[in-house]
C-alpha positions in Angstrom: 89.5 104.2 95.3 92.5 104.2 93.1 96.1 104.4 94.1 98.1 105.3 91.0 101.0 102.9 91.3 98.9 100.0 92.3 96.0 100.3 89.9 95.9 98.9 86.4 97.8 96.1 84.9 101.6 96.1 85.5 103.7 97.1 82.5 107.2 95.8 81.9 108.9 98.6 83.9 106.9 97.8 87.1 106.1 94.1 86.7 108.2 92.5 89.5 107.7 95.4 91.9 103.9 95.5 91.3 103.6 91.7 91.9 105.6 91.8 95.1 103.6 94.7 96.4 100.3 93.0 95.6 101.6 89.8 97.3 102.6 91.7 100.4 99.2 93.4 100.6 97.3 90.1 100.1 99.4 88.4 102.8 98.4 91.2 105.2 94.7 90.4 104.9 93.4 88.6 108.0 93.1 84.8 107.3 89.5 84.7 108.5 88.4 87.1 105.7 90.9 86.2 103.0 88.5 83.8 101.4 86.0 86.6 100.9 88.2 88.1 98.2 86.4 87.0 95.1 87.9 89.2 92.4 91.3 90.5 91.4 90.8 94.2 91.7 93.1 96.3 93.9 90.1 98.1 95.5 88.9 94.7 96.8 92.3 94.0 98.4 92.4 97.5 99.9 88.8 97.1 101.3 89.8 93.7 102.9 92.9 95.3 104.4 90.7 98.1 105.9 88.5 95.4 107.4 91.6 93.7 108.8 92.7 96.9 110.4 89.4 97.6 112.2 87.1 99.3 109.6 84.0 98.0 111.3 85.0 99.2 114.8 86.8 102.5 114.0 86.4 103.4 110.3 88.8 106.3 110.3 91.6 104.3 111.9 90.9 101.3 109.7 91.2 103.3 106.5 94.3 105.2 107.9 96.1 101.9 108.7 95.1 100.4 105.3 96.4 103.5 103.5 99.6 103.5 105.5 100.3 99.9 104.7 99.5 100.3 101.0 102.1 103.1 100.9 104.7 101.3 102.9 104.4 97.5 102.6 105.6 95.4 105.5 109.0 93.9 105.5 109.3 90.3 104.4 108.7 87.6 107.0 111.8 86.6 109.0 112.0 83.3 107.1 112.7 85.3 104.0 115.4 87.6 105.5 119.0 87.2 104.2 120.1 85.9 107.6 117.8 83.0 107.6 118.9 81.7 104.2 
């Protein structure tokens, strides 16, 4: 599975945005399975997100939630909001 804007090494134009997106997606992986991510490919992160969102219990819903998150990353944690600084 390849999502155009997330696959491949970041170039100078997308560097910071790519790194932030990848970080947000990695943080969304459930802590109990995070240690199972052995490589650095985007597909591995997306697979673990699908597992986080219920792939084993309801495959269609798990994939749909993963795809929705990878298109629209979650907002930063409250501790990172401008009000908390």
